[in-house]
N, C-alpha and C positions, 0 to 999 in steps of 0.2 A: 323328662325327668332331670335332663342336665341343668334344667332351671330350678331346680330345688333349691330351698335357702341352705346356705352353708352353717349348720346349726349342729353342734355335737350331740344335742338331746334327739336328733332324729337317727343317729348311729345304731346299727344293730348290735354293735359290741362296744358300748360306752365306756367301760373300765378299760378295754384294750386300747381305744381310741386316746382316752385320757392320759393312760400311761406312756404311750407312743410319744403323744406331743410333749408331755412333762420332760421324758429323757432329752429330747430335742431343744427344748427351751431351757433347761437345766444347765445344759453344758455351754450353751451360748451365754447364757445369764453369768454364770460363774466366770467365764472369760472375761467378759465385759465389766463385771462388779465386783470380782473376786479381790481386788486391791482395796476395795472399801472395809472389806472384813479382816483382811490380813496382807501385811507387806512382804511376806515369804513367797518367793516366786516358785520355789520348789514345791510348796503344798499346794498352790494353786494348780501348778502344771499336773501334778499327780492327781488332785481330786478331778480336772477336767479330762484327763485321759480315762479315769475311770468311769466318768459320765458318758463320754464318747464311745468306750467298750460297751457299755451296757446298751446305750442307744442302739449300736451296732447289733449286737447279739438280739436284742429285743425285736428291731425292725426286721432283720433277716428270718428269725425262727418263730416269732410269735405274730407280731404285728401285719406282717406281709400274708402269711396264712390265714390268719381271721379275718382281716379286713377286705383283701382281695383275692385271696385264695391262690397265690402264687408262694413258690419256694424255689430256692436254688441252693446249690451246695457244689463244692469242687471234690473230686476223686482223682485218687492218684492210681494209675494202674501198676501193680507190683512187679509185674514182670518187665515193663518197658520203661516206667518211670514218667510216662507220659501224664500229664494232668488233663482231665477231663471235666468240663461243667457240665452240670446237669439242671435243667430247668423243668419247673412242674408248673402247669396252669389248671385252673379248675376245671371241673368237668361242664361240658355246655349246658347241663340241667340245673347249675348251680346259678341262684340269683344273687348278684353282688348289690350290696346296699350302696346307692350313690352318694350318699352323705360319707359313708366310709371311704369310698373309692376317691372321691374328691379330696378329703382332708390328706390320705394316704399319698396321692401322687403330689399334691401341691406341696406338702411339707418334703417329700422325697427328694424333689428337684429344688425347692428354695433353700433348703440347708446348705447343699455346696455351693450354690450362687451366693449366698451371704458369708460363707468361709470365705470364698474367693475374695469378696471385696474386703473383708477383714485383713487377708493376706496382702492385698495392696495398700492398705492403710499401714499394715505394719512395715512394709518395704519403702514407702514414703516417709516414714517417721524414723527408719533407720533402726527399728526394734527387732532385730533378727532372732534374739532369743525367742520371742513371740512366735515369729515366724515359724520355728519349728513345730510348735503346738498347731498353729493353723494348718500347716501342711498335712500333719497328722488327720486332723478333721477333716480335710477335704479328701484325702485319700478314703477315709472310711466311708464318708458320705458319698461320694462318686462311684465307689465299687458296690454299695448297695441300689444307687440309682441305675447304673449301668445294667447291674445283674437282673435287677427286677423288670427294666426295661425289657430285656431279652425275654425273661419269661413271660411276659405278658404278650401274646401272640397278637393283640389289638391295640397294643400302645402305637402312639402317633411317633414315638421316637425308636421304634423298633430296627429301622434301618441304619442309623448313624450308633445306635448302641450295639448292633450286632459287629459293625465295624471296628469300634473301639475295643471289643472284647476279643475280635480274633487277633490274627498275627500280624495285621498290618500296621496302623499308627500306633495303637497300644503297645505292639509288640516293639516297635522301635523306642518308643517312649520308655518304656520300663526297662529296655536294654541299656539305653543311655543313662537312666537314672541311677541304673544299678552300677555300671562303670565307673560313674561319676562318684557316687558315694564310697564305691570300693576304693578308688583311687585316694579320695580325701581320709579315709578311715586308716588305710594301710601303708601309705607311703608319706604320710604327713603333710601334703600339700594343700 
């Protein structure tokens, strides 16, 4: 079954798959080609952010559940304030369509890698205003990739995904980023 051709017509949920890919490609396409339609950076920024938000929501709440049977969410304990990540996998008897799974996992991991390449290009070209948009895309895409990797008990990346979501390296990076952004925003440096 892993040798099945990568053809969206073999999908068990073709509309879900097409919409999932459309949101992914629309945000990347608008980022790359938006200046052809408008020279207004703010307009392009807002449209790309809206497309990224729609992609994040659709991937997390619809495509993940329908295509591979996985869900994740974050709950906050009201008494302690502790955040708890909840991961849900499909029951053993559910058959996941190979085409759906291949498209889902390929695009889930390819999008953050592509945005990372665009971040490097923005840094090299000294386009730091565009870098802010790319960083938002990387964070949203990576969050979905890591969370779905954790939710999938048979994923090949389950080991490093689990470490990244725990308080190890992920906690240090988010703590550093939070302190850095706080210092920049509130002290004027």
